[in-house]
NUNU-453979 format. One record per residue (C-alpha): residue number from 1; residue in one letter; x, y, z. Coordinates in steps of 0.25 Angstrom, whole numbers, plus 5000, padded with zeros to 4 digits. Example, Ala and Ser with C-alpha at 12.3 -4.5 7.8 and 13.67 -1.06 7.14 Angstrom:
BEGIN
{1,'a',{5049,4982,5031}};
{2,'s',{5055,4996,5029}};
END
This chain:
BEGIN
{1,'m',{4832,4814,5153}};
{2,'d',{4832,4804,5141}};
{3,'t',{4832,4790,5147}};
{4,'r',{4838,4785,5134}};
{5,'s',{4851,4792,5138}};
{6,'t',{4863,4783,5141}};
{7,'h',{4873,4793,5147}};
{8,'l',{4873,4802,5159}};
{9,'p',{4886,4808,5162}};
{10,'a',{4893,4812,5175}};
{11,'l',{4885,4802,5183}};
{12,'d',{4897,4792,5184}};
{13,'g',{4905,4804,5189}};
{14,'l',{4894,4807,5199}};
{15,'r',{4895,4793,5204}};
{16,'a',{4910,4794,5206}};
{17,'v',{4908,4807,5214}};
{18,'a',{4897,4800,5223}};
{19,'v',{4906,4788,5226}};
{20,'f',{4918,4797,5229}};
{21,'t',{4910,4805,5238}};
{22,'v',{4907,4793,5246}};
{23,'i',{4921,4788,5246}};
{24,'v',{4926,4801,5251}};
{25,'y',{4916,4801,5262}};
{26,'h',{4919,4787,5266}};
{27,'f',{4934,4790,5267}};
{28,'g',{4931,4800,5278}};
{29,'v',{4928,4813,5271}};
{30,'t',{4915,4815,5278}};
{31,'a',{4914,4829,5273}};
{32,'v',{4910,4823,5260}};
{33,'p',{4895,4819,5261}};
{34,'g',{4897,4805,5256}};
{35,'d',{4882,4802,5256}};
{36,'l',{4880,4812,5244}};
{37,'g',{4887,4801,5236}};
{38,'v',{4876,4792,5240}};
{39,'s',{4865,4802,5236}};
{40,'a',{4872,4804,5223}};
{41,'f',{4872,4789,5220}};
{42,'f',{4858,4787,5224}};
{43,'v',{4853,4798,5215}};
{44,'l',{4862,4793,5203}};
{45,'s',{4856,4779,5205}};
{46,'g',{4842,4784,5205}};
{47,'f',{4844,4792,5193}};
{48,'l',{4852,4782,5185}};
{49,'i',{4843,4770,5188}};
{50,'t',{4831,4778,5185}};
{51,'w',{4837,4783,5172}};
{52,'l',{4840,4769,5167}};
{53,'l',{4826,4764,5171}};
{54,'l',{4820,4776,5164}};
{55,'k',{4829,4774,5152}};
{56,'e',{4824,4759,5151}};
{57,'h',{4810,4763,5153}};
{58,'a',{4810,4774,5142}};
{59,'v',{4815,4763,5132}};
{60,'a',{4807,4751,5136}};
{61,'g',{4795,4756,5143}};
{62,'t',{4799,4749,5156}};
{63,'v',{4811,4744,5164}};
{64,'s',{4816,4730,5165}};
{65,'l',{4817,4727,5180}};
{66,'r',{4825,4714,5177}};
{67,'r',{4835,4721,5169}};
{68,'f',{4837,4733,5179}};
{69,'y',{4839,4724,5191}};
{70,'a',{4848,4715,5183}};
{71,'r',{4857,4727,5179}};
{72,'r',{4857,4732,5193}};
{73,'m',{4861,4718,5199}};
{74,'l',{4872,4716,5189}};
{75,'r',{4877,4731,5191}};
{76,'i',{4877,4731,5206}};
{77,'f',{4877,4717,5213}};
{78,'p',{4891,4711,5208}};
{79,'a',{4899,4723,5214}};
{80,'y',{4890,4724,5226}};
{81,'y',{4890,4709,5230}};
{82,'a',{4905,4709,5227}};
{83,'f',{4907,4720,5237}};
{84,'l',{4899,4714,5247}};
{85,'a',{4906,4701,5246}};
{86,'v',{4920,4708,5248}};
{87,'s',{4915,4716,5259}};
{88,'f',{4909,4704,5267}};
{89,'a',{4922,4697,5265}};
{90,'i',{4931,4708,5270}};
{91,'d',{4922,4711,5282}};
{92,'h',{4922,4696,5286}};
{93,'i',{4937,4696,5285}};
{94,'r',{4939,4708,5293}};
{95,'g',{4929,4703,5304}};
{96,'q',{4917,4711,5301}};
{97,'p',{4907,4701,5296}};
{98,'w',{4893,4706,5291}};
{99,'g',{4881,4703,5298}};
{100,'t',{4870,4695,5292}};
{101,'s',{4861,4708,5290}};
{102,'l',{4872,4716,5284}};
{103,'g',{4876,4704,5274}};
{104,'l',{4861,4702,5270}};
{105,'s',{4858,4717,5268}};
{106,'s',{4870,4718,5259}};
{107,'l',{4866,4706,5251}};
{108,'f',{4852,4712,5249}};
{109,'y',{4855,4726,5247}};
{110,'v',{4849,4731,5260}};
{111,'v',{4861,4737,5267}};
{112,'n',{4855,4750,5267}};
{113,'y',{4844,4745,5277}};
{114,'y',{4854,4737,5284}};
{115,'n',{4862,4750,5287}};
{116,'a',{4849,4758,5289}};
{117,'l',{4844,4749,5300}};
{118,'n',{4858,4747,5306}};
{119,'g',{4863,4761,5308}};
{120,'h',{4871,4760,5295}};
{121,'p',{4882,4751,5301}};
{122,'t',{4896,4751,5296}};
{123,'t',{4899,4739,5287}};
{124,'s',{4907,4737,5275}};
{125,'i',{4895,4738,5266}};
{126,'t',{4887,4749,5273}};
{127,'h',{4888,4757,5260}};
{128,'a',{4879,4746,5253}};
{129,'w',{4867,4754,5259}};
{130,'s',{4867,4762,5246}};
{131,'l',{4868,4750,5237}};
{132,'a',{4856,4744,5244}};
{133,'i',{4848,4757,5242}};
{134,'e',{4852,4756,5227}};
{135,'e',{4848,4742,5226}};
{136,'q',{4834,4745,5232}};
{137,'f',{4833,4756,5223}};
{138,'y',{4836,4747,5211}};
{139,'l',{4826,4737,5216}};
{140,'l',{4814,4746,5218}};
{141,'w',{4816,4758,5208}};
{142,'p',{4814,4752,5195}};
{143,'v',{4801,4746,5199}};
{144,'l',{4796,4759,5205}};
{145,'l',{4800,4767,5193}};
{146,'l',{4793,4758,5183}};
{147,'v',{4780,4760,5192}};
{148,'l',{4782,4775,5192}};
{149,'l',{4785,4776,5177}};
{150,'r',{4771,4771,5175}};
{151,'g',{4766,4785,5178}};
{152,'g',{4777,4792,5170}};
{153,'t',{4790,4798,5173}};
{154,'r',{4784,4811,5179}};
{155,'r',{4775,4803,5188}};
{156,'a',{4787,4794,5192}};
{157,'a',{4795,4806,5195}};
{158,'r',{4785,4813,5204}};
{159,'t',{4782,4800,5211}};
{160,'l',{4797,4798,5214}};
{161,'a',{4798,4812,5219}};
{162,'v',{4787,4809,5229}};
{163,'v',{4795,4797,5233}};
{164,'i',{4807,4805,5236}};
{165,'v',{4799,4814,5245}};
{166,'a',{4793,4802,5252}};
{167,'v',{4807,4797,5255}};
{168,'v',{4812,4810,5260}};
{169,'l',{4800,4811,5269}};
{170,'w',{4802,4796,5274}};
{171,'r',{4817,4798,5277}};
{172,'t',{4814,4811,5284}};
{173,'v',{4803,4805,5293}};
{174,'l',{4812,4793,5296}};
{175,'y',{4824,4802,5300}};
{176,'a',{4818,4814,5306}};
{177,'g',{4805,4809,5310}};
{178,'f',{4807,4795,5315}};
{179,'h',{4822,4797,5318}};
{180,'v',{4827,4785,5310}};
{181,'g',{4842,4784,5309}};
{182,'s',{4850,4790,5298}};
{183,'a',{4855,4776,5295}};
{184,'y',{4841,4772,5290}};
{185,'v',{4838,4785,5281}};
{186,'y',{4852,4784,5275}};
{187,'n',{4851,4769,5271}};
{188,'a',{4837,4766,5269}};
{189,'f',{4831,4765,5254}};
{190,'d',{4818,4771,5259}};
{191,'t',{4825,4783,5264}};
{192,'r',{4835,4785,5253}};
{193,'f',{4827,4782,5240}};
{194,'d',{4825,4796,5238}};
{195,'n',{4840,4798,5234}};
{196,'l',{4838,4788,5223}};
{197,'a',{4824,4793,5219}};
{198,'v',{4830,4807,5217}};
{199,'g',{4839,4801,5206}};
{200,'c',{4827,4793,5200}};
{201,'l',{4819,4806,5200}};
{202,'l',{4830,4813,5192}};
{203,'a',{4829,4802,5181}};
{204,'l',{4814,4803,5181}};
{205,'t',{4813,4818,5180}};
{206,'a',{4825,4821,5171}};
{207,'t',{4816,4820,5158}};
{208,'t',{4808,4832,5162}};
{209,'r',{4809,4846,5157}};
{210,'a',{4809,4852,5171}};
{211,'f',{4821,4843,5174}};
{212,'d',{4828,4848,5162}};
{213,'a',{4826,4862,5166}};
{214,'a',{4830,4860,5180}};
{215,'a',{4843,4852,5176}};
{216,'a',{4847,4864,5167}};
{217,'r',{4845,4874,5178}};
{218,'l',{4853,4865,5188}};
{219,'s',{4864,4864,5179}};
{220,'f',{4866,4878,5174}};
{221,'s',{4881,4878,5178}};
{222,'p',{4892,4868,5180}};
{223,'l',{4893,4874,5194}};
{224,'a',{4878,4871,5198}};
{225,'p',{4881,4857,5202}};
{226,'l',{4891,4863,5213}};
{227,'a',{4879,4869,5219}};
{228,'t',{4872,4856,5219}};
{229,'l',{4883,4850,5226}};
{230,'v',{4884,4861,5237}};
{231,'l',{4869,4859,5240}};
{232,'l',{4871,4844,5240}};
{233,'v',{4882,4845,5251}};
{234,'v',{4874,4855,5259}};
{235,'s',{4862,4846,5259}};
{236,'r',{4870,4834,5263}};
{237,'a',{4880,4840,5273}};
{238,'a',{4875,4854,5278}};
{239,'i',{4860,4853,5282}};
{240,'g',{4860,4841,5292}};
{241,'t',{4857,4827,5295}};
{242,'t',{4842,4827,5296}};
{243,'w',{4842,4834,5282}};
{244,'h',{4852,4824,5277}};
{245,'y',{4843,4812,5281}};
{246,'t',{4830,4818,5277}};
{247,'a',{4829,4827,5265}};
{248,'g',{4844,4828,5263}};
{249,'f',{4845,4814,5256}};
{250,'t',{4835,4819,5246}};
{251,'v',{4840,4833,5243}};
{252,'d',{4854,4827,5241}};
{253,'a',{4849,4817,5231}};
{254,'v',{4842,4829,5224}};
{255,'l',{4854,4837,5223}};
{256,'v',{4862,4825,5218}};
{257,'a',{4852,4824,5207}};
{258,'v',{4854,4838,5204}};
{259,'f',{4869,4836,5203}};
{260,'i',{4867,4824,5194}};
{261,'v',{4858,4833,5184}};
{262,'q',{4869,4844,5184}};
{263,'m',{4880,4834,5181}};
{264,'l',{4872,4828,5169}};
{265,'r',{4872,4842,5163}};
{266,'l',{4885,4848,5168}};
{267,'y',{4895,4836,5167}};
{268,'r',{4902,4841,5155}};
{269,'t',{4905,4854,5161}};
{270,'r',{4920,4856,5166}};
{271,'l',{4916,4856,5181}};
{272,'w',{4909,4842,5180}};
{273,'a',{4915,4835,5168}};
{274,'w',{4924,4827,5178}};
{275,'l',{4912,4818,5181}};
{276,'e',{4914,4812,5167}};
{277,'t',{4929,4810,5167}};
{278,'p',{4932,4795,5166}};
{279,'v',{4938,4793,5180}};
{280,'v',{4926,4799,5187}};
{281,'r',{4917,4791,5178}};
{282,'y',{4924,4778,5181}};
{283,'l',{4923,4781,5196}};
{284,'g',{4908,4783,5194}};
{285,'t',{4907,4770,5186}};
{286,'i',{4913,4762,5198}};
{287,'s',{4906,4770,5208}};
{288,'y',{4898,4758,5212}};
{289,'p',{4909,4748,5216}};
{290,'m',{4917,4760,5221}};
{291,'y',{4905,4763,5231}};
{292,'l',{4905,4748,5235}};
{293,'w',{4920,4747,5238}};
{294,'h',{4923,4761,5243}};
{295,'m',{4923,4758,5258}};
{296,'w',{4933,4747,5256}};
{297,'g',{4941,4756,5247}};
{298,'v',{4941,4767,5257}};
{299,'g',{4945,4757,5267}};
{300,'v',{4957,4754,5259}};
{301,'g',{4961,4768,5258}};
{302,'y',{4961,4770,5273}};
{303,'h',{4973,4759,5273}};
{304,'v',{4982,4768,5264}};
{305,'r',{4991,4776,5272}};
{306,'v',{4997,4785,5261}};
{307,'a',{4995,4800,5260}};
{308,'g',{4985,4800,5272}};
{309,'k',{4970,4802,5270}};
{310,'v',{4972,4806,5255}};
{311,'g',{4979,4793,5253}};
{312,'e',{4969,4785,5260}};
{313,'f',{4958,4791,5252}};
{314,'v',{4965,4789,5238}};
{315,'a',{4968,4775,5241}};
{316,'g',{4954,4773,5246}};
{317,'v',{4948,4779,5233}};
{318,'l',{4958,4770,5224}};
{319,'a',{4953,4758,5232}};
{320,'c',{4939,4761,5229}};
{321,'i',{4941,4763,5215}};
{322,'a',{4949,4750,5214}};
{323,'l',{4939,4742,5221}};
{324,'a',{4928,4748,5213}};
{325,'t',{4935,4746,5200}};
{326,'g',{4938,4731,5203}};
{327,'s',{4923,4729,5207}};
{328,'y',{4918,4736,5194}};
{329,'f',{4927,4729,5184}};
{330,'v',{4928,4715,5191}};
{331,'i',{4914,4713,5197}};
{332,'e',{4905,4723,5190}};
{333,'r',{4908,4723,5176}};
{334,'p',{4905,4708,5173}};
{335,'f',{4891,4710,5178}};
{336,'l',{4889,4723,5170}};
{337,'k',{4891,4715,5157}};
{338,'l',{4880,4706,5162}};
{339,'k',{4871,4719,5165}};
{340,'r',{4871,4723,5151}};
{341,'r',{4861,4712,5148}};
{342,'f',{4851,4719,5156}};
{343,'e',{4852,4733,5150}};
{344,'p',{4838,4738,5146}};
{345,'g',{4835,4734,5132}};
{346,'a',{4838,4721,5126}};
{347,'r',{4845,4727,5114}};
{348,'a',{4852,4737,5122}};
{349,'p',{4866,4738,5116}};
{350,'g',{4873,4739,5130}};
{351,'p',{4872,4746,5143}};
{352,'t',{4872,4761,5145}};
{353,'r',{4885,4766,5148}};
{354,'i',{4890,4778,5156}};
{355,'g',{4895,4786,5144}};
{356,'t',{4910,4786,5141}};
{357,'p',{4916,4800,5139}};
{358,'g',{4913,4798,5124}};
{359,'e',{4899,4795,5126}};
{360,'q',{4888,4805,5124}};
{361,'s',{4877,4807,5134}};
{362,'a',{4863,4805,5128}};
{363,'s',{4852,4814,5130}};
{364,'a',{4850,4822,5142}};
{365,'t',{4842,4823,5155}};
{366,'g',{4833,4832,5148}};
{367,'s',{4843,4843,5145}};
{368,'a',{4846,4841,5160}};
{369,'v',{4857,4831,5156}};
{370,'q',{4858,4836,5142}};
{371,'a',{4871,4830,5136}};
{372,'a',{4872,4822,5148}};
{373,'t',{4864,4809,5150}};
{374,'p',{4869,4799,5160}};
{375,'s',{4871,4784,5159}};
{376,'m',{4866,4775,5170}};
{377,'e',{4877,4766,5167}};
{378,'s',{4891,4764,5171}};
{379,'s',{4902,4764,5160}};
{380,'d',{4902,4749,5160}};
{381,'g',{4889,4749,5155}};
{382,'s',{4882,4745,5168}};
{383,'a',{4872,4753,5175}};
{384,'s',{4878,4763,5185}};
{385,'p',{4880,4757,5199}};
{386,'g',{4867,4763,5200}};
{387,'n',{4876,4769,5209}};
{388,'a',{4874,4757,5216}};
{389,'g',{4885,4759,5226}};
{390,'f',{4881,4771,5234}};
{391,'p',{4890,4773,5245}};
{392,'d',{4888,4773,5259}};
{393,'t',{4890,4787,5264}};
{394,'a',{4892,4785,5279}};
{395,'p',{4905,4791,5285}};
{396,'p',{4917,4782,5286}};
{397,'g',{4917,4774,5298}};
{398,'d',{4926,4761,5298}};
{399,'r',{4936,4764,5287}};
{400,'t',{4936,4750,5283}};
{401,'s',{4921,4748,5282}};
{402,'a',{4908,4755,5278}};
{403,'p',{4906,4769,5284}};
{404,'a',{4897,4772,5296}};
{405,'f',{4884,4779,5294}};
{406,'p',{4884,4794,5297}};
END
């Protein structure tokens, strides 16, 4: 994978699929495994953030932590804290004030541990657990990566693989050995880092010849990703709860990584070209605010009494898109302009963009993504939400608030 590349197609489309998987699940279609959307977002985030860091490291020989953190804050904080303010006000008005611990955990991005230690309670911001995991990842991973890269990319990849195995063992001991509740292993950073790390490992290993050969074999046919999706659904839904909360999280993440590689090679084929259509890419671009506001949007849909459940769902989706669009253009875009000042390289002409339909993808993920190299950045020139808004995937409980934990 050439770290100088600026465009990786199909990833906006995958973000759109992930967020809609969660919306459908939270609408009440529990046959759709919504937490696969979370797994997809985590893997994408690890992959894209690591790709960006490797890209900067390849050019400058290091990574500017100050610039990285500034970009993340400008991309994520405005929309997040606006969402918190509105949710706090609505809950107060309807007589559901937040407790001090919930308020503080939301302000300091530790809702995941609030959920983990309190049985994943139903609140209007329960789904902020995944944002908290993302923020903890952003805080720790750049520093850890710089340390790992001192020994070279291969050693960094091997070390990360060991860390992934260690997290699986830790989660298994907690859940199956000490019988720690599912709320903890589902929400805690220390039990979910492996999902992000799989994406990081994908970025670290994508320059190797072995990866190139494996990617070619995995993408031998446009039908191959369908087999990956079947395996993903089987792993998530057909094996059992103990599997899911122990090794299953990691296996799901690996299968998502395989699917990403397949899409980077096959996105031009007739079967998968829809991932690059303008509407789908736009929905991927607003996936972060769409995640933030989706529970309020779904709640709006439940109050539409036209055409039964279908009408409720359509109204809910339209409300989600409207809220996300408002957040993106009114709240986020002004800060994204400021973010350009912190792009790597003082003489950089501008931020990397998710390529428009006329843009050419740069070099490939070895030949694994030949003719298809993704952008980490949204079409506005900002870094992708880092897939910062990763939805909560608990089943729908109170229809006007966040869902309950499974």
